N, C-alpha and C positions, 0 to 999 in steps of 0.2 A: 643669494642666501639659501634658496631652496637646495641648491647643489651641496652647499656646506652642511646643511642639516641632514641630508641623505647620507653623505660620507661619514659624518660623525656618528649618527645613529647606527648605521650598519657596521662601522668599524668597531664601535663599543660592543655591539652584539656579538660580533665574531670573537673579539678578544675575551669577552666574558664566557662564552661557551667553551673556549679552549682552556682557560685557567680554572673554570669551575669544574670541568670534567677531571682535570688533573688534581684539583683539591679534594674531590670526592674519593678518588683513588687513594690519595695520600691518607685521608682520614680513615678509610676502610682498612688500610694496612696497619695503621696505629691501633685501631680497635681489635684487629685480629691478633695483635701481640698478646692479648689476654688469653687465659686458659679456657677450658670448656665451661659451659653453663648448662648443666643437664636439665632437661624438662622444659626448656624455654620455647619449644616448638610444639609441645603437646596441645591437643584440643584447639586446633586453629579456628574452628567455627566460634567457640566461646571467646577466643582472643579477639576475633574480628568484631563480635558484638560489643565487647568491652571497649574496643577502640572507637567504634561508632558512637557508643553512648557517651564516653568521656569527651570525644571530639565535638559532637553536635550539642550535647547537653551541658558541656563545661562543668561537669559534676564536681570536679576537684577544686573549682574556683568559686563555687556557689556561696561560700562563707563570706565572701566580699561581693555582694550582689552588684554594686555599682561598677566595680572593677570588672566583674565577670561579664556584665552586659557590654561594657565598652570594649573589652578584649574580644568578645564574641563577634561583634560587628567588624572589628579590625581583621580578625581571622577570616571571616567569611569574605570580606572585601578582597583579601589577598588572593583568594582562589576564584571567587565569582567574577571579579573584574578582569580576569585573564583575557576575555574577548575584547576588552577595550585596548589591550596591548596589540592584539592582532589588527584591530581597526587602525591603530596609530601607524602601523607599517604601511597600510594602504594610503593613509593621509599624508605620508611623506611625499607621495607622488601625485595624489589627486585629492584635493581638499574636500571634494564632494563624495569621497569614497564611503561606502557602507558595506557591512558584511553581506554576502549573498544570502538570500532567503530570510534571514532573521534580522538583518540590519535595521529595517524600518518597521519591524513588528512591535506594535505598541506595548504589549506586556513586557517584552524584553527591554525596551527603552525605558519604561517606567521603573522596572526593577533595577536597571543599571544606575539610574539617577538616585534612586532611594538608597541603594547600597553605597554609592560613592559618598553621599552626604553623611550616611551613618558611619562610614569609615573615618571621614574627616572629623566628625564629632567625637567618635570613639577615641581616636588618637589624641584629640584635644583633652578629653577627660583624663586619659592615662598620663598625659604630660602634666596636667594640673595636680593629679594625685602624687606623682613623683616629686613635684616641687613642694607640695604641702608636707610630704613625708621626708623631705631632704635631711641628710645628716647635719647640715649647717643649722637646722632648727632643733632637731631632736637628738643629735649625737648618736650614741650607741642604741638609743631607743628607736632609731629609724631602721626599718627592714632593709633599706637600701645602703646601710652602712657597709662599706667595703666593696660595693658593686662598682663596676667600671662605667662611670657616668658618660664619658665621651662617646662610648659605643651606643649607649641607650639614646643619647641625644641624636646621634646620627640616624639610628633606626626611626626615631620619631620624625625627624626631618624628612627622611625618605618617604615614609608612608603619607605624611601630610602633603608633600609635594606631588606625589602620584595622584592622590585623591583630588587635590585642587586642580591638577592638570586635566583630569577627566572631566571635571565640572566645567572648566573653561572651554575645553573642546566641545562639549555638548552645547554650551552657550553660543559658541561660534557657528556650530552647525545650525542652530536655530536662526542665526542671522542669515545664513545661506539659504536654508529651506523655507523658513518663515511659517511653519505650522505649529502653533503652540500646543496642539493636542499631543504631539510627539515629544514635547520638551516641557512637561509641567513644572519641573523644579529648577530648570536652568534657563528658561526663556528670559527671565529678568537680567541674567548675565549677558545674553545676546543683545538685549536692548541697549547695552552700553556701547555697542558698536554700530548703532543705527546710522550715525553720520560718517562712518568709515567706508571708504571705497571697497567694493567687492574684491578687487584684486589684492588690496592690502589685508582684507580679512582672510583670503586664501593663503597668503604668505604667513600670516599669523598662525593659521592652522598647521602649516608645515613646520613652523618653528616650535610650537607647543607640543606637537606630536613627537618631534625629535627630542625635546626636553623630557617628555614622559618616558620615551624609550631609553634615553641615556641614563636618567636617574634610576630607572628600574634595573638596568643591567650593571651599572656601576656598583649598585648594592651587592650584587653577586661577585663582582671583582674584589670588593673589599672583604667579603666573606672568604673568598679563595685565598687571600693573603693573610687571613687571620683565622686559623683553624680553631682557636680557643675563644672565638667570639660567640659565646653561647646565646647571648641575647638575639643574635641573628640566626645561628644554626639551628636553634630549637624549633624553628618553623618547619623544618623538614625532619629533624631527628626525633621530635616528640612522638611522631606516629610510630616509629620503630620501637622507641623506648616503652611506650604504652603497650604495644602489641606483645613485646617480649617480657612483660612484667611477670613476677613470680606466680601470681594467682591468675589463671586464665579467666576466671569468673569476675575479676575486677577488684577483689579485696586487696588491701594494702599489704606490703611485705612485713607483716607483724605476726603476732602469735608465736608460732614455733620459730626458733632460731634457725637460720640457714645451716644445714649440715656442714661439718668440716669435710672438705673433699681434697683429694689429690688426683690430678688429671681427670677431674670430673667424677670420680668415684668416691662415695662416702668412706671415711677412714674408720676401720674397725681396729680398735686398740688391742684386741685379743689376737690380731694377726699382724703385729708390727714388723715381724721378720720379713713379711712380703713387700714392705715398702722399700723404695729405692733409697740409697743413702743420702742422696741430694734432694729428697722430697721435701717440699716446703709445707710445714704444718701451719696454715694460716698464710698471711701475706707479709713477706719481708721485703719485697721489691715491687715496684708498681706493676710490672708485667706478671706478677703472681695473681693479680686480680683476674677475674673472669672477663671475657669479652663484654659481657653485660655490664660489668663494673665500669669498664672503660667507656662504654656507650653512655652509661649514667653520667659520668663526669663530663662528657662531651655535650650532653643535652642540657645541662644546667643553664637556665636563663637569668640567673642572679636576681630573681624577683624578691628573695629574702623572706618568703612566707615561713620557711623552716626556721630561719633565724628569729623571727618575731615571736615564735611559740616556744623556742628552746628554753627550758628552765635554767640551764647552765649559763647561756648568754644573758638571760634576763637577770641573773644575779652576779653579773660582772666577772664571769669566768671566761677564759680565752676560747672556749669552744663555740664556734658558730658553724652549724651544719653547712651553711652556704660556703663559707670560707674554707672549710675542710674539703669540700668537693672541688672548689675551684683551685685550691692548692695542688690537689692530686691531678686535676686536669692539666694544669700548666706544667707540672713536672713530667707527666706522661708524654706530652707533645714535645717538650724540650729534650727529653731523653731518647725519644723514638729514633732520631737519625743515627745515634750510636748503636742502638739495638738492630736497626734495619740494615745499615750500611757500614757500621764501624766508624762513622764520622768522628774524628778525634776532637773536633770543635765542641762536641757535646759530651766529651768524657767527664768534665767537671760536674755536669748535671747528673750524669750516670752514676757518679761515685758518691752523690749525696745520700746520707742515710734516710730511709723513708720515715722512720720515727727517731727523733732525736731533738735536742734543744735547737730552736730556730737560730739562735745566735751562734751556734756551732755548725750551721749548715743543714740542719734537719728540715725535712719537708713538713712533717707533722710533729708538733711539740708534744712531749709526753703529757703535759698538763691539759692539752686539748683532748688527747685520746682518753685519758682517765677521768675527765670531767663528765662524761656522758652517763646519764641515768637509764638510757635505753627506754625512755618513756614512749618513744614512737611518735611524738608530736611532729617531728620533721617529716617523717614518711607519710603521715596522715595528711599533712598540709600540702605536700609537693604536687603542683599541677601536672608535672610530667613524669611522676612515678619513679623518682630516684629512691634507691633503697639504702639510705644512709646507715641504718642500724646494722645491716648485714656487713657493710664495709668496715665499720668501726669494730665489730666483733671479730672479723678476720684479722685485722691488725692486732687486736688484743691477743688473739690466739698465738700469733707468731711471737709476740713479746713474752707471753707466759710460758709457752711450750718449748721454744727454741732459745730465746735470749735470756729467759728468767729475769726479765726486767719488768717489774710491776710494783705498785705502791707497797711499802714495807708492811702496812697493816694486813695485807692479804696473806702474808706468811702465817699469821695466827689463824686466819680463817681456814686456810688449806690444811693446816695441821689438825685443827679441831674436826674438820670434816673427815679427814683420813682416819683419825684415831677414835673419835666418838660418834661420828655420823651426824653431827649437828654443829652449827656455827658457834655455839656457846661452849662446846667441849664438855657438856654435862653427860654423866654416865647414863647409858640407855635404860638402866634399871629405874630411873626416875621419870620415864615417859608417861607413867600413869598417875603421877602425883596430883595432877590437875583434877582428877575425879574423886579425890579423897573426901571432899566436902559435900558431895551430892547425896540426895536422899534415896537414890536407887543405884543399883549396880550397873556398871557399863560393861556389856559383854565383850570379851576379847577372843579373837580368833585363836583356836588352839587351846583355849582354856574353858570359857563358858560355852562357846560354840565350836564345832569341829571345823567348819568352813563357812564362807559367806553365802552359800546356797540356802542357809537356814534363816537369813535375814534379808531385808529389802535393800539396805544400803551399807556400804563401807564408809564410815566417817573417817576421812583422812585428817588427822589432827594437825600434823605439821610440826616442825621444830619450834617455831615461835609459840604456837598454841599449846605445846607441851611444857616449854621451859621458861618463857618470858612472862613475868607476873601479870602484866596488863593484858596480854593476849590470852592468858589462861581464863580470864573472865569471859571472853568471847567463846572459848571452847566450852565452858560450863553452860553458857546461855544456849548455845546451839544444841548441846546434848539434852538440856532440860526441855527445850521446845520440841525436839523430836520425840522425846519421851511423852510429853503432854499430848502431842498429836497422835500418839499411838503408832508411830513409825518405828518399825524394828530396824535396828542398826547394830553394828559391831565395829570395834577398832582393832588395829594390829598391835597396839601396845609397843613393846620393845622390838617387835618385828619390823617396825617402821624405821626408816632412816631418811636423811635429807634427800629431797628429790634431785638435788644437784644444781638447782637454778643459780645460786650465787657462784658456784664454780664455773658453770658454763658461761654466764654473762661476764665473768672476769677473764675469760679466755682459756681457762684450764679444762679443756675438753676431755683430757684423759681422766681427770678426777670425776668429772660429770658422768662419763660413761661407766665408771666403776660403780658409782652410787646408783645410777639408773638401772644397771644390770641387776644389782642386788634387790632393788625394789620390784623390778619386773618379775624376777623369780618368785618373790614372796606373793605378789599379786596373782600370779598364775597358779601357784600352789594353793592359795586360799580361795580360788575360784571366784575372784572379783569380777563383777559385771557392771555394777553401778557404784559410782564414787561421789561423795559430796565433800567439798573442801571449804574451809573458812579462810584459807590463805589464797589470795589472788595469784601469787607466784606458783604455789603448788598446783593450783587449778590449771594454770596455763601449761605448766610442764607436763603434768600427767595427761591432760587432754590433748595437747598438740605435739609435744616433743617425744613422748614415749611411743607415739604412733610411728615415728621415724625408725624406732628400734623394734617395731613389729607388734606392739601391744596397743590395741584399740579398745577403749572402754567408754561407757556413757559417763561423762564427768560433768557435774554441775557445781556451781558456786552456792554457798549456803543461802545467799539472798534469793537465788532463783528457786530453790526448794522451799524455803520458808514462805515465799510469796505464793507459790503454788498451794501450799497448805492453807494459807489464809483464804485464798480464792475458793478452795474446796470446802471451807467451813470447818476444817479440822483444828484451826487456831482462830480464836475470836478475840481481837484486841478491843478493849473498852477504854474508858478514860484512864490515862496512865497515872500511875502512882508508884508506890514501892521505893526502892533504893534510888532509882534514876531521878525521880522527882521532876519529870519533864512536862507535867500537865500545864497546858497553856503557854509553854515556852517555845519560842522560835528555834528551829533546827536547820542547819545547813548541812548538805551532804557533799563529801569529797569523793570524786571518782578515782579509784585506784587505776593506775595506768594499765596494769596487766589484766585488769578485769574489763575496763572500758575500751580504750583505744586498741589494745591487743586482741580483745575478744568481743567487742561490741555489746557488752552487757551494761546497759544504762538504765533500762526501765524498771526491772524488778526491785532494786533497792529503793528507788524513788516511790514506787507503788507501796512498798512496805511502810516507809515513813509517812506517806500520805494516808495510809489506812489507820494511823494512830489518831484517835479522836482528840481534838484539842491541840494538835501539834501543827504548827505552820512551817512549811518547808520554804526556806529562803535560799535561792540559788546564788552562788558566787558568780561574778561576772564571767569568769572562765570556768565553764562546766561542760560535762559530757565530752564531745569530740575535742573541744578546746580546753579541756581541763588542764590545770597546772600541776606538775608532778610534786610529790611530797619530798623527793630527793633520795629515796632509798633504793631504787632500782639499779640494775647494772652492777650489783654488789657494792654500791655506794654506801649502803647502810653500815658497812664495816670499814669505811675509809673516812678520814677526817676531811672536812672542808676548810682548806687553808686559804682559799682565794675568794675574794668577793664576799657577798653576804650569803647566809645559809639559805638553801632552797626551802627547807621546812619552815624557817622563820617567815619568809616571804609568803608562803601559802597560808600559814596560820594567821598572819596579818590580814590577808584577803578574807579569810573566814570570819575573823572578828569584825571586820568592817561591815558585814551584813547585819550586825546586831544580834546574831544568833547566840543563844545561851547554851547550845550543845552542838558539837561538831560530830556528825555521824560519819563513820568509815565502814569499809567492807574488806579490810585487809590488815593483818597485824603489823606489817611493816609501816603502813600509813599511820596506824595508831601510835606506834612508837615515835615516829618522826613528828607528828603533829602534837603529841603530848609533850615532847621535848620543846617544841616551838612555843606551846602554850605556857610552859614553865618559864621560858625566857620572857614572854610577853607579860606574864603576871609579875615577874621581878621588876619590870618597868612600869607597873601600875595599870596594865591593861588586862582585860579578860578575867576579872575576878568573878568567881562563881560559874565560869564556863567549864564544861567537861568535854572530853573526847571519848565517845562511846561507839561501840560497834552497833550496827543496825539490829543485830540479834539481841543485844541488851535492851535496846529501846522497845522492841517487840515483847521481850520477856517481861518487862515491867508492866506492860498493858495486859498481857495474858495472865500474869500472876494475880492481878487485881480481879480479873474475871473468875479465876479459879477460886 
C-alpha cells in the first residue's frame, strides 16, 4: 500500500506540474491578445503597498465581516500550510519524518495546527454562507445567481479535505511521538488511534499524506483543464489584477472615465486624419480590450458582490456585472484558438457579434449594455478590482462611434448637445433665467467682472441648474448662501455649455471632446482657478476628466464649500423654518453616485444636515459606499426604462421606508429622478407631505430664519 501511495502521489505531482505549466502559458497567450494598457506599471512601490494592504487587510471584503474573516483564514491557510505539503512528501517514505530545523519547533507546530483549524472552520463558514444565499432560496436575489456551483463545490471540497488531512496527520504524529505539548489542538485526534498498532499507524500516515498530496495537485490539474474556472484561478491571478489596477494608490477605477485609446494612445479627435483606417474606436471585438481587460475577465471569482449591489440587476434588468464579465471571459477563451492558431473549430465562436441579441448569437445583449447607470457599485464592491465600468464604456463607444447602434432616445440628446450645448435643447440665452428672482445681482464673467481673478470662486451652474425648474431652486439656494456668507463668486452665463458627461457616458466620445474643448477654452480665458458645482456629474467631469485634457483646477461640490462655511461660522443655521418647513422633521440623505462612490464625498452633506437644529438624519439601509443609484447616471436620465421596475421608484421606496418627511439630495439628476419616483408613490397613496430637497435648500431655510 505504501508503494501504491508513493506512485500515485508522485505521479499526480508530475502530471500536475506539466499540465499547470502549459495552462499558465496558454492563459498568458490569451491575455496578451489584448491591446496595450498604458500606465499599469507606473509607481511600482505604491502598487506593491496597495497589493499588500488589500491582500493582508482584505479591505475590499470588509463590508461582509463574517465572510471576510472566513475567507482571510482560508487564504492564509492556502499559503501558510505549504510546509505541510513538503512534510507530506517526506511522510510518504517515513511516517516519522519532520522538516529539518523547524519540524519540531513548538511555535511552528502550534501555528500550523491553529491555521489548519481556522482554514477548516473558514471554508465551513463560506460553504454555509453559499447555501444560505443559494438561488434555490433567493432566486435572482442571490448574489450567486448564475455562478458555476459545481466548481465552487469542488473548491470547497478540496480545501476542506486538505485541512482535514493536515489535522489527521498531526493527530497521527501525536500517536507516534506522544508529546502533547507539540500537538495542543490535535492530540485528541491521535488518542483515537491509541489501540492501533504502530505499524498500522505508520501505514495510515503514508496513505493520508498521499491523499493530501493527490487532492492538492489534482486541484491544479482541474484548473489546467479549465482556464475559465475563475473561482480557482483567482487565487493566483488576483495578485496580478490588484497590482495592475488603474490607481496605484488603491482607489477604485471610478471618477474619471478611462480615456478612449487606440494602440494605447489617447485619441485626439482633432487629429482624426492620423488614425489608421482600421482603428477601433472602443471595443468591437473581444481582442480590442486591453490585456488588463482580459486579465480582469480571467480573475473573476463569481462571488456576485457586484451583482448584489447593481441597481439594474436589483430592478429585474438583464445586466449583471458578474455575468457580463463571465460572458466576455468565456467568449475570449473560446475564440482564442482561432486568433492564435487559426483553429477552424473555433470559427463559429470567432464570428459571434460581441454586442447583439443573445438569441441571435450575440455575446453581450444590447439591453445588458445599455442598462448600466455607471454608478460604480460593481467596481467598488469587487474584491479583485475588476473594472466593469471601463469595459462597459468601451463597448458603448464602439456602438456609438462605429456602429451608430444606441437607444433611439439618445438621438435627441446628441442633437440637443450639438446644437444648443445642453440636453434640453434650450437656447443658451436663457442660461441666466434662474437668477431673475434673486434680490442681488449675480456677476457674470465678461459683463460684471472681467475675469475670475476678481472673485474667489467660479460657480458652475450646469445645464440642469440653469434649465430644469426643480434644479433652478438649488442653484438659487447656493447663490443666496454664498452671497449671505460674503463669498465673492461669478458665473459664466451663456459662456457655459454642457460638460459633456452624458455624451461621454453614452459612448459618444467625439461629442464629449467637442464640448469639453469649448469649456476648457472658456475656463482658461476666464482665468478660472477654483470652481464650485452643484451638479455631481459636472463636478466629476471638471475635476477628474478635464485633467485628462490638460486642465487642472480646484473643484469642489457645493456641499463641501457650504459645510466649510458653516464650520467657519460664515453661515449659522438655527431652528429651520421658512418655505422648507423642516423643523422637527426627519430627513434622509441620498448619496449621488458621482459624488459618493466616484469621488468619496460622503461626510460634508451629512454634516450639513446634522448641523440643522431640530432635524433628525435617518439613513437608508443602503447608504454611502453601499448607496443605491437613482437611475440617472450613464445617460440613463434620457433613456426610458422599459424592463423591470424603475430604479428611481425602488430608491424612493427605500427613502420613504425610513419614515423621513424630506429626502435630501446633492445632485440635480438625483432630484429629478427621486421627485418623479415620489410622484409615482404619492399616486399610490404613499409619501404624502414628503419633499425632495437639495441640501442647500435645507440649509438656506435655516440661515434665512437666522437672517
